N, CA, C, O and the ligand as a Tripos MOL2 file, in Angstrom:
@<TRIPOS>MOLECULE
protein
  301   299    76     0     0
PROTEIN
NO_CHARGES

@<TRIPOS>ATOM
      1 N           0.8400   -1.1910    0.0000 N.3       1 MET1
      2 CA          0.0000    0.0000    0.0000 C.3       1 MET1
      3 C           0.8780    1.2460    0.0000 C.2       1 MET1
      4 O           1.8560    1.3290    0.7440 O.2       1 MET1
      5 N           0.5290    2.1870   -0.8200 N.am      2 VAL2
      6 CA          1.2960    3.4300   -0.9080 C.3       2 VAL2
      7 C           0.8310    4.3840    0.1910 C.2       2 VAL2
      8 O          -0.3590    4.6880    0.2780 O.2       2 VAL2
      9 N           1.7470    4.8570    1.0250 N.am      3 PRO3
     10 CA          1.3360    5.8050    2.0620 C.3       3 PRO3
     11 C           0.9120    7.1340    1.4400 C.2       3 PRO3
     12 O           1.5800    7.6670    0.5540 O.2       3 PRO3
     13 N          -0.1930    7.6430    1.9190 N.am      4 VAL4
     14 CA         -0.7200    8.8920    1.3830 C.3       4 VAL4
     15 C          -0.4420   10.0060    2.3800 C.2       4 VAL4
     16 O          -0.6550    9.8450    3.5820 O.2       4 VAL4
     17 N           0.0300   11.1280    1.8760 N.am      5 VAL5
     18 CA          0.1940   12.2930    2.7500 C.3       5 VAL5
     19 C          -0.6690   13.4300    2.2290 C.2       5 VAL5
     20 O          -0.8770   13.5880    1.0260 O.2       5 VAL5
     21 N          -1.1510   14.1980    3.1570 N.am      6 PHE6
     22 CA         -2.0090   15.3240    2.8170 C.3       6 PHE6
     23 C          -1.3330   16.6180    3.2450 C.2       6 PHE6
     24 O          -0.8000   16.7190    4.3500 O.2       6 PHE6
     25 N          -1.3600   17.5900    2.3710 N.am      7 ARG7
     26 CA         -0.8000   18.8910    2.7300 C.3       7 ARG7
     27 C          -1.8460   19.6460    3.5470 C.2       7 ARG7
     28 O          -3.0250   19.6740    3.1940 O.2       7 ARG7
     29 N          -1.4050   20.2470    4.6250 N.am      8 ALA8
     30 CA         -2.3180   21.0110    5.4590 C.3       8 ALA8
     31 C          -1.5990   22.2230    6.0050 C.2       8 ALA8
     32 O          -0.3710   22.2600    6.0710 O.2       8 ALA8
     33 N          -2.3760   23.2090    6.3930 N.am      9 GLY9
     34 CA         -1.8120   24.4160    6.9680 C.3       9 GLY9
     35 C          -2.4870   24.7300    8.2810 C.2       9 GLY9
     36 O          -3.6500   24.3880    8.4900 O.2       9 GLY9
     37 N          -1.7480   25.3870    9.1740 N.am     10 CYS10
     38 CA         -2.2940   25.7580   10.4710 C.3      10 CYS10
     39 C          -2.6370   27.2430   10.4740 C.2      10 CYS10
     40 O          -1.7750   28.0710   10.1840 O.2      10 CYS10
     41 N          -3.8950   27.5980   10.8000 N.am     11 PRO11
     42 CA         -4.2730   29.0120   10.8340 C.3      11 PRO11
     43 C          -3.6890   29.7350   12.0420 C.2      11 PRO11
     44 O          -3.6320   30.9650   12.0510 O.2      11 PRO11
     45 N          -3.2590   29.0050   13.0480 N.am     12 ASP12
     46 CA         -2.7170   29.6330   14.2570 C.3      12 ASP12
     47 C          -1.2760   30.0780   14.0670 C.2      12 ASP12
     48 O          -0.9570   31.2500   14.2680 O.2      12 ASP12
     49 N          -0.4000   29.1520   13.6790 N.am     13 CYS13
     50 CA          1.0230   29.4950   13.5510 C.3      13 CYS13
     51 C           1.4210   29.6560   12.0900 C.2      13 CYS13
     52 O           2.5750   29.9530   11.7790 O.2      13 CYS13
     53 N           0.4490   29.4550   11.1900 N.am     14 ARG14
     54 CA          0.6770   29.5910    9.7580 C.3      14 ARG14
     55 C           1.7160   28.6070    9.2310 C.2      14 ARG14
     56 O           2.3360   28.8290    8.1910 O.2      14 ARG14
     57 N           1.8890   27.5360    9.9580 N.am     15 GLY15
     58 CA          2.8010   26.4980    9.5140 C.3      15 GLY15
     59 C           2.1860   25.6940    8.3900 C.2      15 GLY15
     60 O           0.9640   25.6020    8.2790 O.2      15 GLY15
     61 N           3.0270   25.1150    7.5600 N.am     16 SER16
     62 CA          2.5590   24.2600    6.4790 C.3      16 SER16
     63 C           3.3140   22.9460    6.5740 C.2      16 SER16
     64 O           4.5300   22.9370    6.7640 O.2      16 SER16
     65 N           2.6000   21.8390    6.4440 N.am     17 PHE17
     66 CA          3.2270   20.5480    6.6910 C.3      17 PHE17
     67 C           2.4560   19.4550    5.9790 C.2      17 PHE17
     68 O           1.3820   19.6850    5.4220 O.2      17 PHE17
     69 N           3.0240   18.2650    6.0080 N.am     18 GLU18
     70 CA          2.3510   17.1130    5.4220 C.3      18 GLU18
     71 C           1.9250   16.1790    6.5400 C.2      18 GLU18
     72 O           2.6820   15.9250    7.4760 O.2      18 GLU18
     73 N           0.7110   15.6730    6.4320 N.am     19 LEU19
     74 CA          0.1680   14.7800    7.4510 C.3      19 LEU19
     75 C          -0.1830   13.4410    6.8180 C.2      19 LEU19
     76 O          -0.6500   13.3760    5.6810 O.2      19 LEU19
     77 N           0.0480   12.3870    7.5690 N.am     20 THR20
     78 CA         -0.3770   11.0720    7.0920 C.3      20 THR20
     79 C          -1.8470   10.8860    7.4340 C.2      20 THR20
     80 O          -2.4160   11.6510    8.2130 O.2      20 THR20
     81 N          -2.4490    9.8730    6.8520 N.am     21 ALA21
     82 CA         -3.8740    9.6210    7.0590 C.3      21 ALA21
     83 C          -4.2030    9.4240    8.5380 C.2      21 ALA21
     84 O          -5.2850    9.8020    8.9890 O.2      21 ALA21
     85 N          -3.2800    8.8360    9.2900 N.am     22 SER22
     86 CA         -3.5660    8.5380   10.6900 C.3      22 SER22
     87 C          -3.5930    9.8000   11.5470 C.2      22 SER22
     88 O          -4.1030    9.7670   12.6670 O.2      22 SER22
     89 N          -3.0570   10.9070   11.0460 N.am     23 ALA23
     90 CA         -3.0450   12.1530   11.8150 C.3      23 ALA23
     91 C          -4.3190   12.9560   11.6060 C.2      23 ALA23
     92 O          -4.5480   13.9580   12.2840 O.2      23 ALA23
     93 N          -5.1410   12.5170   10.6750 N.am     24 LEU24
     94 CA         -6.3460   13.2650   10.3280 C.3      24 LEU24
     95 C          -7.6000   12.5290   10.7550 C.2      24 LEU24
     96 O          -7.6300   11.3010   10.8200 O.2      24 LEU24
     97 N          -8.6390   13.3080   11.0470 N.am     25 ARG25
     98 CA         -9.9630   12.7510   11.3300 C.3      25 ARG25
     99 C         -10.9600   13.4660   10.4340 C.2      25 ARG25
    100 O         -10.8630   14.6720   10.2040 O.2      25 ARG25
    101 N         -11.9020   12.7130    9.9430 N.am     26 LEU26
    102 CA        -12.9340   13.3050    9.1070 C.3      26 LEU26
    103 C         -14.2910   13.0520    9.7530 C.2      26 LEU26
    104 O         -14.6130   11.9240   10.1250 O.2      26 LEU26
    105 N         -15.0730   14.1050    9.8790 N.am     27 ALA27
    106 CA        -16.4200   13.9710   10.4370 C.3      27 ALA27
    107 C         -17.4230   14.3930    9.3750 C.2      27 ALA27
    108 O         -17.3980   15.5240    8.8880 O.2      27 ALA27
    109 N         -18.2960   13.4750    9.0290 N.am     28 ILE28
    110 CA        -19.2790   13.7580    7.9910 C.3      28 ILE28
    111 C         -20.6420   13.9730    8.6350 C.2      28 ILE28
    112 O         -21.2050   13.0620    9.2410 O.2      28 ILE28
    113 N         -21.1570   15.1750    8.4980 N.am     29 GLY29
    114 CA        -22.4540   15.5160    9.0700 C.3      29 GLY29
    115 C         -23.5500   15.4200    8.0360 C.2      29 GLY29
    116 O         -23.3410   14.9590    6.9130 O.2      29 GLY29
    117 N         -24.7200   15.8640    8.4400 N.am     30 ALA30
    118 CA        -25.8790   15.7800    7.5560 C.3      30 ALA30
    119 C         -25.7560   16.7530    6.3840 C.2      30 ALA30
    120 O         -26.2560   16.4810    5.2920 O.2      30 ALA30
    121 N         -25.1030   17.8690    6.6070 N.am     31 THR31
    122 CA        -24.9270   18.8520    5.5450 C.3      31 THR31
    123 C         -23.4470   19.1820    5.4070 C.2      31 THR31
    124 O         -22.6300   18.7770    6.2340 O.2      31 THR31
    125 N         -23.1120   19.9140    4.3620 N.am     32 SER32
    126 CA        -21.7190   20.2820    4.1390 C.3      32 SER32
    127 C         -21.2170   21.2120    5.2450 C.2      32 SER32
    128 O         -20.0130   21.3220    5.4780 O.2      32 SER32
    129 N         -22.1550   21.8780    5.9210 N.am     33 LYS33
    130 CA        -21.7440   22.7910    6.9920 C.3      33 LYS33
    131 C         -21.2740   22.0460    8.2330 C.2      33 LYS33
    132 O         -20.5330   22.5920    9.0500 O.2      33 LYS33
    133 N         -21.7020   20.8140    8.3700 N.am     34 THR34
    134 CA        -21.2850   20.0360    9.5390 C.3      34 THR34
    135 C         -20.3150   18.9410    9.1420 C.2      34 THR34
    136 O         -20.0920   17.9940    9.8960 O.2      34 THR34
    137 N         -19.7430   19.0750    7.9610 N.am     35 THR35
    138 CA        -18.7260   18.1310    7.5110 C.3      35 THR35
    139 C         -17.3680   18.8190    7.5740 C.2      35 THR35
    140 O         -17.1560   19.8590    6.9510 O.2      35 THR35
    141 N         -16.4630   18.2340    8.3240 N.am     36 PHE36
    142 CA        -15.1700   18.8950    8.5040 C.3      36 PHE36
    143 C         -14.0860   17.8550    8.7610 C.2      36 PHE36
    144 O         -14.3710   16.7020    9.0860 O.2      36 PHE36
    145 N         -12.8520   18.2830    8.6110 N.am     37 TYR37
    146 CA        -11.7410   17.4190    8.9970 C.3      37 TYR37
    147 C         -10.9280   18.1330   10.0580 C.2      37 TYR37
    148 O         -10.9100   19.3630   10.1200 O.2      37 TYR37
    149 N         -10.2690   17.3690   10.8780 N.am     38 SER38
    150 CA         -9.5220   17.9650   11.9720 C.3      38 SER38
    151 C          -8.1860   17.2620   12.1560 C.2      38 SER38
    152 O          -8.0090   16.0980   11.7980 O.2      38 SER38
    153 N          -7.2670   18.0050   12.7190 N.am     39 PHE39
    154 CA         -5.9470   17.4600   13.0200 C.3      39 PHE39
    155 C          -5.2900   18.3340   14.0720 C.2      39 PHE39
    156 O          -5.7380   19.4530   14.3230 O.2      39 PHE39
    157 N          -4.2380   17.8320   14.6820 N.am     40 THR40
    158 CA         -3.4770   18.6110   15.6430 C.3      40 THR40
    159 C          -2.2160   19.1120   14.9540 C.2      40 THR40
    160 O          -1.4600   18.3370   14.3680 O.2      40 THR40
    161 N          -2.0040   20.4180   15.0340 N.am     41 CYS41
    162 CA         -0.8390   21.0050   14.3730 C.3      41 CYS41
    163 C           0.4420   20.4430   14.9760 C.2      41 CYS41
    164 O           0.6360   20.5260   16.1890 O.2      41 CYS41
    165 N           1.3220   19.8720   14.1500 N.am     42 PRO42
    166 CA          2.5700   19.3190   14.6780 C.3      42 PRO42
    167 C           3.5540   20.4020   15.1200 C.2      42 PRO42
    168 O           4.5140   20.1130   15.8340 O.2      42 PRO42
    169 N           3.3220   21.6350   14.7050 N.am     43 ASP43
    170 CA          4.2320   22.7220   15.0660 C.3      43 ASP43
    171 C           3.8570   23.3820   16.3900 C.2      43 ASP43
    172 O           4.7100   23.5610   17.2590 O.2      43 ASP43
    173 N           2.5640   23.7490   16.5500 N.am     44 CYS44
    174 CA          2.1800   24.4870   17.7480 C.3      44 CYS44
    175 C           1.1820   23.7300   18.6150 C.2      44 CYS44
    176 O           0.8610   24.1830   19.7140 O.2      44 CYS44
    177 N           0.6870   22.5930   18.1480 N.am     45 GLY45
    178 CA         -0.2010   21.7820   18.9640 C.3      45 GLY45
    179 C          -1.6500   22.2280   18.9580 C.2      45 GLY45
    180 O          -2.4600   21.7080   19.7250 O.2      45 GLY45
    181 N          -1.9870   23.1770   18.1080 N.am     46 ALA46
    182 CA         -3.3650   23.6510   18.0520 C.3      46 ALA46
    183 C          -4.2670   22.5920   17.4330 C.2      46 ALA46
    184 O          -3.8610   21.8620   16.5300 O.2      46 ALA46
    185 N          -5.4950   22.5210   17.9330 N.am     47 ALA47
    186 CA         -6.4970   21.6450   17.3320 C.3      47 ALA47
    187 C          -7.1450   22.4060   16.1950 C.2      47 ALA47
    188 O          -7.8350   23.4020   16.4160 O.2      47 ALA47
    189 N          -6.9240   21.9390   14.9850 N.am     48 VAL48
    190 CA         -7.4050   22.6460   13.8010 C.3      48 VAL48
    191 C          -8.5960   21.8970   13.2270 C.2      48 VAL48
    192 O          -8.5760   20.6740   13.0890 O.2      48 VAL48
    193 N          -9.6290   22.6540   12.8970 N.am     49 ARG49
    194 CA        -10.8170   22.0610   12.2880 C.3      49 ARG49
    195 C         -11.1630   22.8670   11.0550 C.2      49 ARG49
    196 O         -11.2960   24.0890   11.1180 O.2      49 ARG49
    197 N         -11.3070   22.1860    9.9400 N.am     50 LYS50
    198 CA        -11.5970   22.8860    8.6890 C.3      50 LYS50
    199 C         -12.7660   22.2360    7.9750 C.2      50 LYS50
    200 O         -12.9350   21.0180    8.0340 O.2      50 LYS50
    201 N         -13.5690   23.0390    7.3030 N.am     51 PRO51
    202 CA        -14.6800   22.4640    6.5460 C.3      51 PRO51
    203 C         -14.1590   21.5920    5.4100 C.2      51 PRO51
    204 O         -13.1460   21.9060    4.7870 O.2      51 PRO51
    205 N         -14.8570   20.5030    5.1500 N.am     52 ALA52
    206 CA        -14.4510   19.5820    4.0960 C.3      52 ALA52
    207 C         -15.5180   19.5440    3.0100 C.2      52 ALA52
    208 O         -16.6480   19.1160    3.2470 O.2      52 ALA52
    209 N         -15.1520   19.9860    1.8400 N.am     53 GLY53
    210 CA        -16.0570   19.9040    0.7000 C.3      53 GLY53
    211 C         -16.0880   18.4890    0.1560 C.2      53 GLY53
    212 O         -15.3740   17.6020    0.6220 O.2      53 GLY53
    213 N         -16.9370   18.3050   -0.8450 N.am     54 GLU54
    214 CA        -17.1260   16.9790   -1.4240 C.3      54 GLU54
    215 C         -15.8130   16.3640   -1.8980 C.2      54 GLU54
    216 O         -15.5540   15.1780   -1.6910 O.2      54 GLU54
    217 N         -14.9920   17.1900   -2.5360 N.am     55 ARG55
    218 CA        -13.7440   16.6870   -3.1080 C.3      55 ARG55
    219 C         -12.7730   16.2720   -2.0110 C.2      55 ARG55
    220 O         -12.0770   15.2630   -2.1310 O.2      55 ARG55
    221 N         -12.7340   17.0610   -0.9400 N.am     56 ILE56
    222 CA        -11.8330   16.7450    0.1710 C.3      56 ILE56
    223 C         -12.2810   15.4610    0.8570 C.2      56 ILE56
    224 O         -11.4550   14.6300    1.2330 O.2      56 ILE56
    225 N         -13.6040   15.3020    1.0180 N.am     57 VAL57
    226 CA        -14.1320   14.0740    1.6290 C.3      57 VAL57
    227 C         -13.6960   12.8620    0.8180 C.2      57 VAL57
    228 O         -13.2510   11.8590    1.3750 O.2      57 VAL57
    229 N         -13.8270   12.9610   -0.5020 N.am     58 GLU58
    230 CA        -13.4230   11.8640   -1.3820 C.3      58 GLU58
    231 C         -11.9460   11.5490   -1.2210 C.2      58 GLU58
    232 O         -11.5400   10.3910   -1.1260 O.2      58 GLU58
    233 N         -11.1510   12.6220   -1.1920 N.am     59 LEU59
    234 CA         -9.7030   12.4980   -1.0970 C.3      59 LEU59
    235 C          -9.3020   11.8160    0.2130 C.2      59 LEU59
    236 O          -8.4660   10.9120    0.2290 O.2      59 LEU59
    237 N          -9.9120   12.2650    1.3020 N.am     60 LEU60
    238 CA         -9.5420   11.7560    2.6190 C.3      60 LEU60
    239 C         -10.0120   10.3210    2.8230 C.2      60 LEU60
    240 O          -9.2600    9.4840    3.3230 O.2      60 LEU60
    241 N         -11.2540   10.0330    2.4360 N.am     61 THR61
    242 CA        -11.7390    8.6640    2.6220 C.3      61 THR61
    243 C         -10.9540    7.7080    1.7320 C.2      61 THR61
    244 O         -10.6560    6.5830    2.1330 O.2      61 THR61
    245 N         -10.6190    8.1570    0.5210 N.am     62 GLY62
    246 CA         -9.8330    7.3380   -0.3910 C.3      62 GLY62
    247 C          -8.4280    7.1000    0.1290 C.2      62 GLY62
    248 O          -7.7910    6.1020   -0.2090 O.2      62 GLY62
    249 N          -7.9400    8.0360    0.9670 N.am     63 GLY63
    250 CA         -6.5910    7.9280    1.5030 C.3      63 GLY63
    251 C          -6.5370    7.1760    2.8220 C.2      63 GLY63
    252 O          -5.4660    7.0350    3.4130 O.2      63 GLY63
    253 N          -7.6800    6.6920    3.2870 N.am     64 GLY64
    254 CA         -7.6830    5.8770    4.4880 C.3      64 GLY64
    255 C          -7.8090    6.6530    5.7850 C.2      64 GLY64
    256 O          -7.4710    6.1380    6.8520 O.2      64 GLY64
    257 N          -8.2980    7.9010    5.7050 N.am     65 VAL65
    258 CA         -8.4840    8.7010    6.9160 C.3      65 VAL65
    259 C          -9.6930    8.1680    7.6900 C.2      65 VAL65
    260 O         -10.7310    7.8520    7.1100 O.2      65 VAL65
    261 N          -9.5340    8.0780    9.0050 N.am     66 ARG66
    262 CA        -10.6280    7.5980    9.8500 C.3      66 ARG66
    263 C         -11.8150    8.5360    9.7500 C.2      66 ARG66
    264 O         -11.6790    9.7500    9.9030 O.2      66 ARG66
    265 N         -12.9660    7.9690    9.4930 N.am     67 THR67
    266 CA        -14.1590    8.7710    9.2420 C.3      67 THR67
    267 C         -15.2190    8.5220   10.3040 C.2      67 THR67
    268 O         -15.5030    7.3840   10.6770 O.2      67 THR67
    269 N         -15.7900    9.6120   10.7740 N.am     68 LEU68
    270 CA        -16.8540    9.5400   11.7590 C.3      68 LEU68
    271 C         -18.1080   10.1120   11.1170 C.2      68 LEU68
    272 O         -18.0960   11.2290   10.6000 O.2      68 LEU68
    273 N         -19.1800    9.3470   11.1510 N.am     69 ARG69
    274 CA        -20.4160    9.8600   10.5920 C.3      69 ARG69
    275 C         -21.2890   10.4200   11.7000 C.2      69 ARG69
    276 O         -21.6930    9.7050   12.6170 O.2      69 ARG69
    277 N         -21.5700   11.7000   11.6000 N.am     70 LEU70
    278 CA        -22.3750   12.3710   12.6170 C.3      70 LEU70
    279 C         -23.8400   12.2880   12.2220 C.2      70 LEU70
    280 O         -24.2050   12.4600   11.0590 O.2      70 LEU70
    281 N         -24.6560   12.0230   13.2100 N.am     71 HIS71
    282 CA        -26.0820   11.9430   12.9400 C.3      71 HIS71
    283 C         -26.7790   13.1110   13.6120 C.2      71 HIS71
    284 O         -26.4880   13.4680   14.7540 O.2      71 HIS71
    285 N         -27.6770   13.6760   12.8930 N.am     72 SER72
    286 CA        -28.4420   14.7790   13.4430 C.3      72 SER72
    287 C         -29.3260   14.2680   14.5850 C.2      72 SER72
    288 O         -29.9480   13.2110   14.4820 O.2      72 SER72
    289 N         -29.3660   15.0300   15.6570 N.am     73 ALA73
    290 CA        -30.1520   14.6060   16.8260 C.3      73 ALA73
    291 C         -31.6430   14.7800   16.5670 C.2      73 ALA73
    292 O         -32.4690   14.0350   17.0940 O.2      73 ALA73
    293 N         -31.9730   15.7690   15.7530 N.am     74 VAL74
    294 CA        -33.3900   16.0540   15.4800 C.3      74 VAL74
    295 C         -33.7140   15.5960   14.0700 C.2      74 VAL74
    296 O         -33.1300   16.0900   13.1060 O.2      74 VAL74
    297 N         -34.6120   14.6860   13.9470 N.am     75 GLN75
    298 CA        -35.0040   14.1960   12.6200 C.3      75 GLN75
    299 C         -36.4680   14.4570   12.3550 C.2      75 GLN75
    300 O         -36.9720   14.1110   11.2860 O.2      75 GLN75
    301 ZN          0.1570   25.5390   14.3540 Zn       76 ZN76
@<TRIPOS>BOND
     1     1     2 1
     2     2     3 1
     3     3     4 2
     4     3     5 am
     5     5     6 1
     6     6     7 1
     7     7     8 2
     8     7     9 am
     9     9    10 1
    10    10    11 1
    11    11    12 2
    12    11    13 am
    13    13    14 1
    14    14    15 1
    15    15    16 2
    16    15    17 am
    17    17    18 1
    18    18    19 1
    19    19    20 2
    20    19    21 am
    21    21    22 1
    22    22    23 1
    23    23    24 2
    24    23    25 am
    25    25    26 1
    26    26    27 1
    27    27    28 2
    28    27    29 am
    29    29    30 1
    30    30    31 1
    31    31    32 2
    32    31    33 am
    33    33    34 1
    34    34    35 1
    35    35    36 2
    36    35    37 am
    37    37    38 1
    38    38    39 1
    39    39    40 2
    40    39    41 am
    41    41    42 1
    42    42    43 1
    43    43    44 2
    44    43    45 am
    45    45    46 1
    46    46    47 1
    47    47    48 2
    48    47    49 am
    49    49    50 1
    50    50    51 1
    51    51    52 2
    52    51    53 am
    53    53    54 1
    54    54    55 1
    55    55    56 2
    56    55    57 am
    57    57    58 1
    58    58    59 1
    59    59    60 2
    60    59    61 am
    61    61    62 1
    62    62    63 1
    63    63    64 2
    64    63    65 am
    65    65    66 1
    66    66    67 1
    67    67    68 2
    68    67    69 am
    69    69    70 1
    70    70    71 1
    71    71    72 2
    72    71    73 am
    73    73    74 1
    74    74    75 1
    75    75    76 2
    76    75    77 am
    77    77    78 1
    78    78    79 1
    79    79    80 2
    80    79    81 am
    81    81    82 1
    82    82    83 1
    83    83    84 2
    84    83    85 am
    85    85    86 1
    86    86    87 1
    87    87    88 2
    88    87    89 am
    89    89    90 1
    90    90    91 1
    91    91    92 2
    92    91    93 am
    93    93    94 1
    94    94    95 1
    95    95    96 2
    96    95    97 am
    97    97    98 1
    98    98    99 1
    99    99   100 2
   100    99   101 am
   101   101   102 1
   102   102   103 1
   103   103   104 2
   104   103   105 am
   105   105   106 1
   106   106   107 1
   107   107   108 2
   108   107   109 am
   109   109   110 1
   110   110   111 1
   111   111   112 2
   112   111   113 am
   113   113   114 1
   114   114   115 1
   115   115   116 2
   116   115   117 am
   117   117   118 1
   118   118   119 1
   119   119   120 2
   120   119   121 am
   121   121   122 1
   122   122   123 1
   123   123   124 2
   124   123   125 am
   125   125   126 1
   126   126   127 1
   127   127   128 2
   128   127   129 am
   129   129   130 1
   130   130   131 1
   131   131   132 2
   132   131   133 am
   133   133   134 1
   134   134   135 1
   135   135   136 2
   136   135   137 am
   137   137   138 1
   138   138   139 1
   139   139   140 2
   140   139   141 am
   141   141   142 1
   142   142   143 1
   143   143   144 2
   144   143   145 am
   145   145   146 1
   146   146   147 1
   147   147   148 2
   148   147   149 am
   149   149   150 1
   150   150   151 1
   151   151   152 2
   152   151   153 am
   153   153   154 1
   154   154   155 1
   155   155   156 2
   156   155   157 am
   157   157   158 1
   158   158   159 1
   159   159   160 2
   160   159   161 am
   161   161   162 1
   162   162   163 1
   163   163   164 2
   164   163   165 am
   165   165   166 1
   166   166   167 1
   167   167   168 2
   168   167   169 am
   169   169   170 1
   170   170   171 1
   171   171   172 2
   172   171   173 am
   173   173   174 1
   174   174   175 1
   175   175   176 2
   176   175   177 am
   177   177   178 1
   178   178   179 1
   179   179   180 2
   180   179   181 am
   181   181   182 1
   182   182   183 1
   183   183   184 2
   184   183   185 am
   185   185   186 1
   186   186   187 1
   187   187   188 2
   188   187   189 am
   189   189   190 1
   190   190   191 1
   191   191   192 2
   192   191   193 am
   193   193   194 1
   194   194   195 1
   195   195   196 2
   196   195   197 am
   197   197   198 1
   198   198   199 1
   199   199   200 2
   200   199   201 am
   201   201   202 1
   202   202   203 1
   203   203   204 2
   204   203   205 am
   205   205   206 1
   206   206   207 1
   207   207   208 2
   208   207   209 am
   209   209   210 1
   210   210   211 1
   211   211   212 2
   212   211   213 am
   213   213   214 1
   214   214   215 1
   215   215   216 2
   216   215   217 am
   217   217   218 1
   218   218   219 1
   219   219   220 2
   220   219   221 am
   221   221   222 1
   222   222   223 1
   223   223   224 2
   224   223   225 am
   225   225   226 1
   226   226   227 1
   227   227   228 2
   228   227   229 am
   229   229   230 1
   230   230   231 1
   231   231   232 2
   232   231   233 am
   233   233   234 1
   234   234   235 1
   235   235   236 2
   236   235   237 am
   237   237   238 1
   238   238   239 1
   239   239   240 2
   240   239   241 am
   241   241   242 1
   242   242   243 1
   243   243   244 2
   244   243   245 am
   245   245   246 1
   246   246   247 1
   247   247   248 2
   248   247   249 am
   249   249   250 1
   250   250   251 1
   251   251   252 2
   252   251   253 am
   253   253   254 1
   254   254   255 1
   255   255   256 2
   256   255   257 am
   257   257   258 1
   258   258   259 1
   259   259   260 2
   260   259   261 am
   261   261   262 1
   262   262   263 1
   263   263   264 2
   264   263   265 am
   265   265   266 1
   266   266   267 1
   267   267   268 2
   268   267   269 am
   269   269   270 1
   270   270   271 1
   271   271   272 2
   272   271   273 am
   273   273   274 1
   274   274   275 1
   275   275   276 2
   276   275   277 am
   277   277   278 1
   278   278   279 1
   279   279   280 2
   280   279   281 am
   281   281   282 1
   282   282   283 1
   283   283   284 2
   284   283   285 am
   285   285   286 1
   286   286   287 1
   287   287   288 2
   288   287   289 am
   289   289   290 1
   290   290   291 1
   291   291   292 2
   292   291   293 am
   293   293   294 1
   294   294   295 1
   295   295   296 2
   296   295   297 am
   297   297   298 1
   298   298   299 1
   299   299   300 2
@<TRIPOS>SUBSTRUCTURE
     1 MET1         2 RESIDUE 1 A MET
     2 VAL2         6 RESIDUE 1 A VAL
     3 PRO3        10 RESIDUE 1 A PRO
     4 VAL4        14 RESIDUE 1 A VAL
     5 VAL5        18 RESIDUE 1 A VAL
     6 PHE6        22 RESIDUE 1 A PHE
     7 ARG7        26 RESIDUE 1 A ARG
     8 ALA8        30 RESIDUE 1 A ALA
     9 GLY9        34 RESIDUE 1 A GLY
    10 CYS10       38 RESIDUE 1 A CYS
    11 PRO11       42 RESIDUE 1 A PRO
    12 ASP12       46 RESIDUE 1 A ASP
    13 CYS13       50 RESIDUE 1 A CYS
    14 ARG14       54 RESIDUE 1 A ARG
    15 GLY15       58 RESIDUE 1 A GLY
    16 SER16       62 RESIDUE 1 A SER
    17 PHE17       66 RESIDUE 1 A PHE
    18 GLU18       70 RESIDUE 1 A GLU
    19 LEU19       74 RESIDUE 1 A LEU
    20 THR20       78 RESIDUE 1 A THR
    21 ALA21       82 RESIDUE 1 A ALA
    22 SER22       86 RESIDUE 1 A SER
    23 ALA23       90 RESIDUE 1 A ALA
    24 LEU24       94 RESIDUE 1 A LEU
    25 ARG25       98 RESIDUE 1 A ARG
    26 LEU26      102 RESIDUE 1 A LEU
    27 ALA27      106 RESIDUE 1 A ALA
    28 ILE28      110 RESIDUE 1 A ILE
    29 GLY29      114 RESIDUE 1 A GLY
    30 ALA30      118 RESIDUE 1 A ALA
    31 THR31      122 RESIDUE 1 A THR
    32 SER32      126 RESIDUE 1 A SER
    33 LYS33      130 RESIDUE 1 A LYS
    34 THR34      134 RESIDUE 1 A THR
    35 THR35      138 RESIDUE 1 A THR
    36 PHE36      142 RESIDUE 1 A PHE
    37 TYR37      146 RESIDUE 1 A TYR
    38 SER38      150 RESIDUE 1 A SER
    39 PHE39      154 RESIDUE 1 A PHE
    40 THR40      158 RESIDUE 1 A THR
    41 CYS41      162 RESIDUE 1 A CYS
    42 PRO42      166 RESIDUE 1 A PRO
    43 ASP43      170 RESIDUE 1 A ASP
    44 CYS44      174 RESIDUE 1 A CYS
    45 GLY45      178 RESIDUE 1 A GLY
    46 ALA46      182 RESIDUE 1 A ALA
    47 ALA47      186 RESIDUE 1 A ALA
    48 VAL48      190 RESIDUE 1 A VAL
    49 ARG49      194 RESIDUE 1 A ARG
    50 LYS50      198 RESIDUE 1 A LYS
    51 PRO51      202 RESIDUE 1 A PRO
    52 ALA52      206 RESIDUE 1 A ALA
    53 GLY53      210 RESIDUE 1 A GLY
    54 GLU54      214 RESIDUE 1 A GLU
    55 ARG55      218 RESIDUE 1 A ARG
    56 ILE56      222 RESIDUE 1 A ILE
    57 VAL57      226 RESIDUE 1 A VAL
    58 GLU58      230 RESIDUE 1 A GLU
    59 LEU59      234 RESIDUE 1 A LEU
    60 LEU60      238 RESIDUE 1 A LEU
    61 THR61      242 RESIDUE 1 A THR
    62 GLY62      246 RESIDUE 1 A GLY
    63 GLY63      250 RESIDUE 1 A GLY
    64 GLY64      254 RESIDUE 1 A GLY
    65 VAL65      258 RESIDUE 1 A VAL
    66 ARG66      262 RESIDUE 1 A ARG
    67 THR67      266 RESIDUE 1 A THR
    68 LEU68      270 RESIDUE 1 A LEU
    69 ARG69      274 RESIDUE 1 A ARG
    70 LEU70      278 RESIDUE 1 A LEU
    71 HIS71      282 RESIDUE 1 A HIS
    72 SER72      286 RESIDUE 1 A SER
    73 ALA73      290 RESIDUE 1 A ALA
    74 VAL74      294 RESIDUE 1 A VAL
    75 GLN75      298 RESIDUE 1 A GLN
    76 ZN76       301 GROUP 0 **** ****
């Protein structure tokens, strides 16, 4: 299996780095507004959360990133 790395940036320290799939988490909500990916900045330790569009979701799930499916409490 080819290891996949994802380029990411930190809004806190403005660092730019590459993360492996195991460093990322993807949460898929009911709408695109509640779909995001998160990681811990390796430079400053900040917990970063960014919205994930359709293409990013495809990229991350295809790369083996752990995915959490969020369910709306009110149906
Ligand atoms: Zn940072």
